[in-house]
C-alpha positions in Angstrom: -12.6 -23.2 -0.1 -11.3 -20.4 2.1 -10.6 -17.0 0.5 -7.5 -15.2 1.6 -6.9 -11.5 0.9 -3.3 -10.9 0.0 -1.8 -7.6 1.2 1.3 -5.6 0.4 2.5 -2.9 2.9 4.6 0.1 2.0 5.5 1.9 5.3 8.7 3.7 6.2 8.5 3.0 9.9 10.0 -0.4 10.6 8.0 -0.9 13.8 4.7 0.1 12.3 5.4 -2.1 9.2 6.1 -5.1 11.4 3.0 -4.5 13.5 0.8 -4.3 10.4 2.3 -7.4 9.0 1.9 -9.3 12.3 -1.7 -8.2 12.7 -2.6 -9.2 9.1 -0.8 -12.5 9.3 -2.7 -13.5 12.4 -6.1 -12.2 11.2 -8.3 -14.9 9.6 -8.6 -14.4 5.8 -5.5 -12.2 5.4 -1.9 -12.8 4.4 0.9 -10.3 4.0 2.8 -11.0 0.8 5.1 -8.0 0.7 6.5 -5.5 3.2 8.6 -2.6 2.0 10.3 0.3 3.9 10.8 2.3 0.8 8.9 3.1 -2.4 11.8 2.0 -4.7 10.3 0.0 -7.6 6.9 0.1 -6.0 4.9 -0.8 -9.1 7.3 -3.6 -10.1 7.2 -5.1 -6.6 3.4 -4.9 -6.5 3.2 -6.6 -9.9 5.5 -9.4 -8.7 3.7 -9.9 -5.3 0.2 -9.7 -6.9 -1.6 -8.5 -3.8 -5.4 -7.9 -3.6 -4.8 -4.8 -1.5 -1.8 -2.4 -1.1 -1.4 -0.4 2.1 0.6 2.7 1.4 1.7 5.4 3.8 1.4 8.8 2.2 4.5 10.4 3.5 8.0 8.9 3.4 11.3 10.5 4.5 12.3 10.7 0.8 9.0 12.3 -0.3 5.4 11.7 -1.0 3.8 8.4 -1.8 1.7 10.0 -4.5 4.1 9.2 -7.4 4.3 5.6 -6.3 0.5 5.5 -6.1 0.2 6.9 -9.6 2.8 4.3 -10.9 0.9 1.4 -9.2 -2.5 2.6 -10.6 -1.0 3.1 -14.1 0.3 -0.5 -14.3 -2.6 -2.0 -12.4 -5.7 0.2 -12.8 -7.9 -2.0 -10.7 -5.5 -2.4 -7.8 -7.1 -1.6 -4.5 -4.9 0.8 -2.5 -5.5 1.9 1.1 -3.5 5.2 1.6 -3.1 6.6 5.1 -1.1 9.3 6.9 -0.4 10.2 10.5 -0.6 13.9 9.6 -3.8 15.6 10.7 -6.2 17.1 8.2 -4.4 15.8 5.1 -6.5 16.5 2.1 -5.5 16.1 -1.5 -7.8 16.2 -4.6 -5.0 14.4 -6.5 -5.0 11.6 -4.0 -8.7 11.2 -4.2 -8.5 11.1 -8.0 -5.7 8.5 -8.0 -7.5 6.3 -5.5 -10.8 6.3 -7.2 -9.6 5.9 -10.8 -10.4 2.6 -12.5 
């Protein structure tokens, strides 16, 4: 039996989102089950897609991804989330706390 890691992507840049999806879908052992260009209903969409891992960009044009991260972790405390940013030297104690909570 082959294990496949299911991944959801929340990324506001369409090109980056598609590249991530294409990379994951061609990598052995991974399958993208959700791509989203906005954070609207993030927790609900994660619940429906049931991914093993969520990839979440920290900064969206409409604001921070931290509220969406908190919403996802509240509804799915064990959800694995990879948060990233293109901004240099981004440090956030709140982000560290949300990502490490069980």
